[in-house]
VOBA-1610 file (N, C-alpha, C; in pm, whole numbers, padded with zeros to 5 digits, always signed):
BEGIN
Met-02416-02097-02453Met-02430-01956-02414Met-02358-01933-02280Ile-02278-01826-02275Ile-02205-01795-02153Ile-02297-01730-02051Glu-02289-01777-01928Glu-02373-01722-01821Glu-02338-01575-01797Pro-02439-01492-01764Pro-02414-01349-01740Pro-02311-01324-01629Phe-02313-01405-01523Phe-02219-01381-01414Phe-02075-01413-01456Ile-02060-01505-01552Ile-01928-01534-01606Ile-01877-01414-01686Val-01967-01354-01764Val-01931-01235-01843Val-01889-01122-01751Arg-01967-01099-01644Arg-01931-00993-01548Arg-01796-01023-01483Ala-01774-01148-01450Ala-01647-01187-01386Ala-01529-01162-01480Ile-01545-01196-01608Ile-01437-01178-01705Ile-01409-01029-01726Ile-01514-00949-01739Ile-01495-00804-01758Ile-01420-00744-01639Ala-01466-00778-01518Ala-01401-00725-01398Ala-01259-00777-01387Gly-01241-00906-01413Gly-01109-00967-01400Gly-01009-00911-01499Val-01051-00893-01624Val-00962-00838-01726Val-00925-00694-01692Gly-01023-00617-01642Gly-00994-00479-01602Gly-00891-00472-01492Ile-00904-00560-01393Ile-00806-00566-01284Ile-00671-00611-01335Ala-00671-00711-01423Ala-00546-00767-01473Ala-00463-00662-01547Ile-00528-00578-01625Ile-00456-00476-01702Ile-00380-00382-01609Ile-00449-00330-01507Ile-00383-00233-01418Ile-00289-00302-01320Ala-00324-00423-01274Ala-00236-00496-01182Ala-00107-00535-01252Gly-00118-00575-01380Gly+00002-00610-01455Gly+00095-00493-01473Ala+00037-00376-01503Ala+00118-00256-01527Ala+00182-00204-01398Ile+00101-00185-01295Ile+00155-00130-01170Ile+00241-00233-01099Gly+00217-00362-01127Gly+00297-00468-01066Gly+00442-00462-01108Cys+00468-00406-01227Cys+00608-00391-01271Cys+00686-00305-01174Phe+00625-00199-01125Phe+00693-00110-01030Phe+00706-00178-00894Val+00610-00264-00860Val+00621-00340-00735Val+00745-00430-00740Val+00767-00492-00856Val+00884-00581-00873Val+01012-00499-00881Trp+01012-00395-00964Trp+01133-00313-00982Trp+01178-00247-00853Arg+01082-00193-00778Arg+01115-00115-00660Arg+01112-00199-00531Lys+01093-00330-00547Lys+01092-00423-00433Lys+00991-00381-00327Met+00866-00361-00373Met+00759-00313-00287Met+00659-00422-00250Ala+00701-00547-00261Ala+00609-00658-00233Ala+00556-00651-00090Tyr+00643-00622+00005Tyr+00599-00616+00145Tyr+00502-00501+00167Phe+00526-00390+00097Phe+00432-00278+00106Phe+00296-00320+00051Gly+00297-00393-00062Gly+00171-00439-00120Gly+00095-00529-00024Asp+00167-00620+00041Asp+00104-00709+00140Asp+00046-00628+00256Ser+00123-00533+00303Ser+00078-00451+00417Ser-00045-00368+00379Leu-00043-00316+00258Leu-00157-00236+00209Leu-00282-00323+00203Ala-00267-00444+00152Ala-00380-00535+00141Ala-00434-00573+00280His-00345-00594+00377His-00389-00627+00512His-00467-00511+00574Ser-00417-00390+00553Ser-00484-00273+00611Ser-00620-00249+00546Ala-00638-00301+00425Ala-00763-00279+00352Ala-00884-00338+00424Leu-00860-00439+00509Leu-00972-00499+00583Leu-01039-00396+00673Leu-00960-00303+00726Leu-01017-00195+00807Leu-01104-00106+00720Gly-01064-00087+00594Gly-01146-00010+00501Gly-01278-00078+00472Val-01275-00210+00459Val-01398-00286+00440Val-01491-00267+00560Ala-01432-00278+00680Ala-01510-00260+00803Ala-01568-00119+00809Leu-01488-00018+00770Leu-01534+00121+00769Leu-01655+00137+00677Gly-01647+00076+00558Gly-01758+00085+00465Gly-01884+00022+00518Leu-01871-00093+00584Leu-01988-00163+00638Leu-02049-00088+00757Val-01963-00030+00840Val-02012+00041+00959Val-02090+00167+00920Phe-02038+00242+00823Phe-02101+00370+00787Phe-02194+00358+00666Gly-02213+00237+00618Gly-02309+00217+00510Gly-02266+00275+00376Ile-02135+00283+00354Ile-02084+00330+00226Ile-02021+00212+00151Ser-01981+00236+00028Ser-01919+00129-00050Ser-01790+00083+00019Thr-01770-00047+00024Thr-01647-00100+00082Thr-01525-00059-00002Asn-01547-00036-00132Asn-01437+00011-00217Asn-01392+00150-00174Ile-01489+00238-00147Ile-01456+00374-00103Ile-01390+00371+00035Gly-01443+00287+00123Gly-01383+00272+00256Gly-01240+00224+00248Thr-01214+00133+00155Thr-01078+00081+00136Thr-00984+00188+00083Val-01031+00268-00013Val-00950+00378-00067Val-00913+00475+00044Ile-01009+00508+00130Ile-00985+00604+00239Ile-00879+00550+00335Ile-00899+00427+00383Ile-00807+00370+00482Ile-00669+00347+00422Cys-00663+00293+00301Cys-00533+00266+00239Cys-00457+00396+00208Ser-00531+00501+00173Ser-00467+00631+00150Ser-00408+00685+00279Ile-00485+00674+00387Ile-00435+00717+00519Ile-00313+00634+00558Phe-00319+00503+00532Phe-00207+00413+00561Phe-00082+00459+00486Thr-00096+00488+00356Thr+00018+00529+00273Thr+00078+00660+00320Ile-00007+00759+00344Ile+00040+00891+00386Ile+00108+00883+00523Thr+00049+00804+00614Thr+00107+00787+00747Thr+00245+00721+00738Leu+00256+00619+00651Leu+00383+00549+00634Leu+00491+00645+00584Ile+00459+00723+00483Ile+00558+00815+00427Ile+00598+00920+00531Trp+00500+00968+00608Trp+00529+01068+00713Trp+00624+01009+00818Leu+00597+00886+00860Leu+00683+00820+00959Leu+00821+00789+00901Gln+00826+00756+00772Gln+00956+00733+00708Gln+01041+00859+00711Gln+00978+00973+00687Gln+01051+01099+00689Gln+01105+01132+00829Lys+01033+01086+00932Lys+01077+01108+01070Lys+01195+01018+01107Lys+01211+00908+01032Lys+01321+00812+01053Lys+01325+00761+01197Ile+01206+00729+01248Ile+01196+00675+01384Ile+01234+00527+01386Leu+01178+00454+01288Leu+01201+00310+01280Leu+01228+00271+01135Ala+01277+00150+01114Ala+01299+00100+00978Ala+01165+00082+00908Thr+01166+00089+00775Thr+01042+00083+00698Thr+00967-00048+00718Asp+01039-00160+00721Asp+00971-00289+00738Asp+00904-00299+00875Thr+00966-00237+00975Thr+00906-00235+01108Thr+00779-00151+01109Leu+00784-00035+01045Leu+00666+00052+01035Leu+00553-00019+00961Leu+00588-00088+00853Leu+00487-00160+00776Leu+00420-00268+00862Gly+00502-00339+00939Gly+00447-00444+01025Gly+00353-00387+01130Ile+00392-00277+01191Ile+00308-00215+01295Ile+00176-00165+01236Leu+00185-00089+01128Leu+00065-00030+01068Leu-00028-00136+01011Ala+00029-00231+00937Ala-00053-00332+00869Ala-00127-00421+00968His-00054-00474+01066His-00118-00568+01158His-00212-00497+01256Ser-00182-00371+01286Ser-00275-00294+01370Ser-00406-00270+01295Ala-00395-00228+01168Ala-00515-00203+01088Ala-00594-00331+01066Leu-00523-00441+01039Leu-00590-00570+01018Leu-00665-00612+01144Ser-00602-00598+01259Ser-00664-00640+01384Ser-00784-00553+01419Val-00770-00420+01401Val-00882-00330+01427Val-00998-00363+01334Gly-00966-00393+01209Gly-01070-00430+01112Gly-01142-00557+01154Met-01067-00659+01197Met-01128-00785+01241Met-01217-00763+01363Val-01168-00684+01459Val-01248-00657+01579Val-01375-00582+01543Thr-01364-00484+01454Thr-01481-00406+01412Thr-01584-00495+01342Leu-01537-00582+01254Leu-01628-00672+01183Leu-01698-00768+01280Ser-01626-00811+01384Ser-01685-00904+01482Ser-01793-00835+01566Leu-01785-00703+01578Leu-01882-00628+01659Leu-02007-00589+01580Leu-02002-00606+01448Leu-02120-00574+01367Leu-02235-00668+01400Glu-02355-00613+01402Glu-02471-00694+01438Glu-02508-00791+01326Arg-02481-00754+01202Arg-02516-00843+01092Arg-02395-00930+01056Ser-02423-01046+00999Ser-02315-01138+00962Ser-02240-01087+00839Val-02112-01114+00835Val-02026-01070+00726Val-01955-01191+00667Asp-01959-01202+00534Asp-01890-01312+00466Asp-01742-01277+00454Leu-01670-01302+00564Leu-01528-01266+00570Leu-01447-01341+00466His-01486-01464+00437His-01412-01547+00341His-01404-01481+00204Ser-01515-01420+00159Ser-01516-01357+00027Ser-01424-01235+00021Tyr-01410-01165+00135Tyr-01320-01050+00138Tyr-01174-01093+00142Leu-01146-01200+00213Leu-01008-01245+00228Leu-00957-01319+00105Phe-01045-01399+00041Phe-01001-01483-00070Phe-01070-01452-00203Gly-01161-01356-00202Gly-01224-01313-00326Gly-01337-01405-00372Asp-01427-01348-00451Asp-01537-01425-00510Asp-01578-01354-00639Ile-01495-01368-00741Ile-01515-01295-00865Ile-01643-01337-00936Leu-01688-01459-00913Leu-01810-01507-00979Leu-01935-01439-00923Ala-01921-01371-00811Ala-02035-01301-00751Ala-02023-01149-00768Val-01933-01105-00855Val-01913-00961-00873Val-02038-00898-00934Ser-02073-00780-00885Ser-02195-00711-00931Ser-02161-00608-01038Ser-02266-00556-01103Ser-02247-00453-01206Ser-02185-00327-01147Met-02226-00290-01024Met-02171-00172-00959Met-02021-00189-00934Glu-01980-00308-00895Glu-01838-00333-00870Glu-01758-00329-01000Ile-01821-00366-01111Ile-01755-00355-01241Ile-01729-00208-01274Tyr-01826-00122-01243Tyr-01808+00021-01266Tyr-01690+00074-01185Phe-01678+00029-01060Phe-01564+00070-00978Phe-01432+00026-01040Val-01431-00096-01092Val-01310-00149-01155Val-01274-00065-01277Leu-01373-00036-01362Leu-01347+00038-01486Leu-01304+00182-01458Ile-01372+00247-01365Ile-01337+00386-01332Ile-01200+00392-01264Gly-01180+00305-01164Gly-01051+00301-01094Gly-00938+00263-01188Gly-00964+00165-01274Gly-00862+00122-01370Gly-00825+00233-01467Leu-00925+00307-01513Leu-00899+00417-01605Leu-00813+00524-01539Leu-00842+00555-01412Leu-00762+00654-01339Leu-00617+00609-01326Val-00598+00481-01294Val-00462+00427-01279Val-00387+00435-01412Leu-00451+00396-01521Leu-00385+00397-01652Leu-00352+00539-01697Ile-00440+00634-01668Ile-00414+00775-01706Ile-00292+00828-01631Phe-00287+00804-01499Phe-00173+00852-01420Phe-00045+00781-01457Leu-00054+00651-01489Leu+00065+00579-01534Leu+00116+00635-01666Tyr+00026+00664-01757Tyr+00064+00717-01889Tyr+00129+00855-01874Leu+00071+00940-01791Leu+00121+01076-01776Leu+00254+01081-01701Asn+00279+00983-01614Asn+00398+00987-01529Asn+00494+00871-01555Trp+00474+00800-01665Trp+00552+00680-01692Trp+00702+00709-01694Thr+00742+00811-01768Thr+00885+00843-01780Thr+00946+00877-01645Ser+00874+00955-01566Ser+00923+00993-01432Ser+00934+00871-01342Phe+00833+00785-01346Phe+00835+00664-01263Phe+00953+00573-01299Val+00973+00552-01429Val+01079+00462-01474Val+01216+00520-01440Leu+01234+00649-01467Leu+01364+00713-01440Leu+01393+00710-01291Met+01292+00736-01208Met+01310+00732-01063Met+01346+00591-01017Thr+01289+00491-01082Thr+01316+00352-01047Thr+01457+00312-01085Ile+01504+00360-01201Ile+01638+00325-01250Ile+01746+00393-01169Asp+01731+00525-01146Asp+01836+00601-01077Asp+01773+00726-01014Glu+01759+00725-00882Glu+01695+00837-00813Glu+01777+00966-00823Lys+01910+00952-00821Lys+01995+01071-00831Lys+01978+01139-00966Leu+01974+01058-01072Leu+01953+01113-01206Leu+01816+01175-01217Ala+01716+01111-01155Ala+01580+01165-01157Ala+01574+01301-01089Arg+01643+01314-00975Arg+01648+01443-00905Arg+01715+01549-00992Ala+01822+01508-01061Ala+01894+01602-01150Ala+01804+01649-01263Glu+01708+01565-01302Glu+01614+01600-01409Glu+01496+01680-01356Gly+01497+01710-01226Gly+01392+01791-01167Gly+01268+01714-01124Ile+01281+01582-01110Ile+01167+01499-01070Ile+01156+01497-00919Asn+01035+01521-00870Asn+01008+01518-00726Asn+00994+01372-00682Ile+01097+01318-00620Ile+01101+01176-00583Ile+00990+01142-00482Leu+00977+01224-00379Leu+00878+01197-00274Leu+00737+01196-00331Leu+00707+01294-00415Leu+00573+01304-00475Leu+00544+01183-00564Asn+00643+01141-00641Asn+00623+01027-00730Asn+00612+00896-00653Gln+00687+00883-00544Gln+00673+00765-00459Gln+00531+00758-00401Leu+00483+00872-00355Leu+00347+00878-00299Leu+00245+00843-00405Leu+00265+00891-00526Leu+00171+00866-00635Leu+00166+00717-00670Ile+00283+00653-00677Ile+00286+00509-00706Ile+00211+00432-00597Met+00233+00469-00471Met+00167+00401-00360Met+00016+00424-00365Leu-00027+00544-00400Leu-00171+00573-00409Leu-00234+00498-00526Leu-00161+00481-00635Leu-00212+00401-00747Leu-00228+00255-00703Met-00133+00206-00624Met-00147+00070-00569Met-00269+00061-00478Thr-00297+00170-00406Thr-00415+00174-00321Thr-00542+00155-00401Ile-00550+00223-00515Ile-00668+00209-00602Ile-00680+00066-00652Val-00567+00007-00692Val-00568-00132-00741Val-00621-00225-00632Val-00573-00208-00510Val-00620-00292-00399Val-00769-00271-00375Ala-00813-00145-00378Ala-00952-00113-00347Ala-01050-00173-00447Val-01012-00176-00574Val-01106-00225-00675Val-01092-00374-00703Ser-00989-00437-00646Ser-00963-00576-00682Ser-00984-00677-00570Phe-01018-00632-00447Phe-01025-00730-00339Phe-01141-00828-00358Lys-01245-00790-00432Lys-01353-00885-00460Lys-01311-00988-00564Ile-01203-00958-00636Ile-01158-01047-00743Ile-01071-01160-00686Val-00963-01124-00619Val-00870-01225-00568Val-00862-01229-00415Gly-00925-01133-00349Gly-00923-01133-00204Gly-00807-01053-00147Leu-00826-01002-00026Leu-00726-00916+00036Leu-00595-00988+00063Leu-00601-01117+00090Leu-00479-01191+00122Leu-00399-01230-00002Leu-00459-01217-00120Leu-00394-01266-00241Leu-00368-01157-00345Ile-00405-01032-00315Ile-00389-00924-00412Ile-00245-00908-00456Thr-00154-00914-00361Thr-00013-00894-00393Thr+00037-00998-00493Ser-00020-01118-00488Ser+00019-01223-00583Ser-00011-01180-00727Leu-00126-01117-00748Leu-00162-01072-00883Leu-00076-00955-00928Leu-00021-00881-00833Leu+00071-00772-00867Leu+00210-00824-00900Ile+00253-00927-00828Ile+00393-00973-00840Ile+00414-01079-00947Ile+00332-01185-00946Ile+00361-01302-01028Ile+00360-01273-01179Pro+00257-01206-01234Pro+00261-01175-01378Pro+00380-01086-01414Ala+00411-00989-01328Ala+00524-00899-01355Ala+00656-00976-01351Ala+00667-01070-01258Ala+00788-01152-01248Ala+00803-01241-01371Ser+00691-01291-01423Ser+00695-01371-01545Ser+00736-01285-01664Ala+00677-01166-01673Ala+00705-01077-01785Ala+00849-01029-01785Arg+00907-01015-01668Arg+01045-00967-01658Arg+01142-01060-01730Gln+01107-01188-01735Gln+01194-01285-01802Gln+01181-01279-01954Leu+01072-01220-02003Leu+01044-01218-02147Leu+01072-01084-02213Ala+01067-00976-02135Ala+01075-00841-02191Ala+01215-00783-02180His+01247-00691-02270His+01377-00625-02269His+01365-00474-02256Ser+01246-00426-02223Ser+01224-00284-02199Ser+01110-00267-02100Pro+01106-00157-02027Pro+00998-00137-01928Pro+00859-00141-01991Glu+00845-00080-02109Glu+00715-00074-02175Glu+00667-00214-02214Lys+00758-00293-02273Lys+00722-00429-02313Lys+00688-00515-02190Met+00762-00493-02083Met+00735-00570-01961Met+00596-00540-01908Ala+00555-00413-01910Ala+00422-00376-01861Ala+00313-00439-01946Val+00331-00437-02079Val+00231-00494-02170Val+00222-00645-02151Ile+00337-00713-02149Ile+00338-00859-02132Ile+00281-00898-01996Ser+00314-00821-01893Ser+00263-00849-01760Ser+00111-00842-01757Ser+00054-00741-01821Ser-00092-00727-01826Ser-00155-00842-01903Ile-00092-00882-02013Ile-00145-00993-02093Ile-00143-01123-02013Leu-00033-01149-01944Leu-00023-01271-01864Leu-00122-01268-01747Ala-00142-01151-01689Ala-00239-01138-01580Ala-00381-01165-01631Met-00413-01115-01751Met-00545-01141-01810Met-00564-01290-01836Leu-00460-01354-01888Leu-00467-01498-01914Leu-00490-01574-01784Ala-00418-01536-01678Ala-00434-01602-01548Ala-00575-01584-01493Val-00630-01464-01509Val-00765-01436-01459Val-00868-01521-01533Ile-00859-01527-01664Ile-00956-01604-01743Ile-00945-01754-01711Leu-00822-01805-01704Leu-00803-01946-01669Leu-00855-01974-01527Gly-00828-01880-01436Gly-00873-01897-01298Gly-01024-01896-01286Ile-01090-01808-01362Ile-01237-01799-01357Ile-01300-01930-01406Tyr-01252-01979-01518Tyr-01312-02101-01574Tyr-01281-02224-01489Ser-01160-02231-01435Ser-01129-02345-01348Ser-01211-02339-01220Ser-01233-02218-01169Ser-01315-02201-01049Ser-01460-02244-01076Tyr-01510-02208-01194Tyr-01649-02240-01229Tyr-01668-02389-01252Tyr-01580-02450-01329Tyr-01598-02591-01366Tyr-01550-02688-01259Met-01452-02648-01179Met-01399-02738-01075Met-01453-02705-00937Asp-01535-02597-00929Asp-01595-02554-00802Asp-01488-02528-00696Thr-01387-02450-00736Thr-01279-02411-00645Thr-01290-02262-00614Pro-01229-02214-00506Pro-01232-02071-00474Pro-01173-01989-00588Ser-01240-01881-00626Ser-01198-01805-00744Ser-01064-01735-00726Gly-01044-01668-00612Gly-00918-01597-00589Gly-00797-01688-00594Pro-00796-01793-00512Pro-00683-01886-00518Pro-00666-01951-00655Ser-00775-01975-00727Ser-00766-02035-00860Ser-00691-01943-00957Ile-00716-01813-00946Ile-00647-01716-01031Ile-00498-01712-00997Val-00467-01716-00868Val-00327-01713-00826Val-00255-01841-00870Val-00323-01956-00860Val-00263-02082-00906Val-00235-02075-01056Ala-00328-02018-01132Ala-00307-02003-01276Ala-00185-01913-01303Ser-00172-01806-01225Ser-00056-01716-01239Ser+00073-01790-01210Ala+00071-01873-01105Ala+00191-01948-01067Ala+00229-02050-01175Ile+00129-02114-01235Ile+00156-02210-01342Ile+00218-02140-01463Ile+00164-02024-01496Ile+00220-01945-01608Ile+00364-01907-01578Phe+00391-01866-01454Phe+00527-01829-01415Phe+00622-01948-01432Ile+00579-02065-01388Ile+00663-02186-01400Ile+00689-02218-01547Met+00585-02208-01630Met+00600-02238-01772Met+00695-02141-01840Val+00682-02012-01806Val+00772-01910-01864Val+00915-01935-01819Ser+00933-01967-01690Ser+01068-01992-01638Ser+01132-02113-01705Leu+01053-02218-01725Leu+01105-02338-01793Leu+01139-02308-01938Phe+01054-02229-02003Phe+01079-02191-02142Phe+01209-02114-02155Ile+01230-02016-02068Ile+01353-01936-02070Ile+01473-02024-02039Phe+01458-02115-01944Phe+01568-02205-01908Phe+01613-02289-02027Phe+01517-02350-02098Phe+01552-02437-02211Phe+01605-02358-02329Val+01553-02234-02349Val+01605-02150-02456Val+01749-02111-02428Gln+01779-02072-02306Gln+01916-02035-02269Gln+02009-02156-02276Lys+01959-02272-02234Lys+02041-02394-02239Lys+02073-02433-02384Lys+01972-02415-02470Lys+01991-02450-02611Lys+02089-02355-02679Ser+02082-02227-02639Ser+02172-02128-02701Ser+02318-02149-02662Lys+02341-02212-02545Lys+02477-02238-02500Lys+02539-02359-02568Val+02452-02446-02621Val+02502-02567-02686Val+02569-02536-02820
//
């Protein structure tokens, strides 16, 4: 019989994997890995906000990450500094303020679980956040998929088609915010970007269309989550890093498979 906490972990993990796999394709296509890392770092301030005001840490993370995203886009429009410089300033400032705030709290905080995740301890309420947040992400992806893909392929063509580039960029970033907010208990704030990038990078080698890449990426992310959960449970290893290791192994296997297939076809 499967333990109830394992069932909760699998439900939450699969929910995260589906949306992380899909939105991760845009992270890879649009080269937004550094933004994803910066967003995850700033999320610690959201966790601190939730603990200070007694609200859900997920809601606190959504608030802070949304402010982070809007501030970044506003500063980009001002063209004061390069984007990577802005990301560094905003991310590390938010991370540091979050750490200082957590250190000033009178009650003890399990910082390790926030940084590296603890999917085996996920609660029913956190599963609801994952399901609701995941549904919102999938709905917006479905409604805006064509615009997102066209904007990613050619921004000039997208503008000619009447697509609002700035609005769609903001929407993609806000969808990433939701993914970060609902998934930090799964893989941790320091490892979220890995779940966005690695399955999508694996899928890119196997797929020949954006839609197929999104589906394959989600499937590979689900496989990594399930393998990571069971290895964490049976080997008593940290759950977040175990999921990322599983993702990395899948990536290596896919890369080797593609390499040998291409080598065989040349013979």
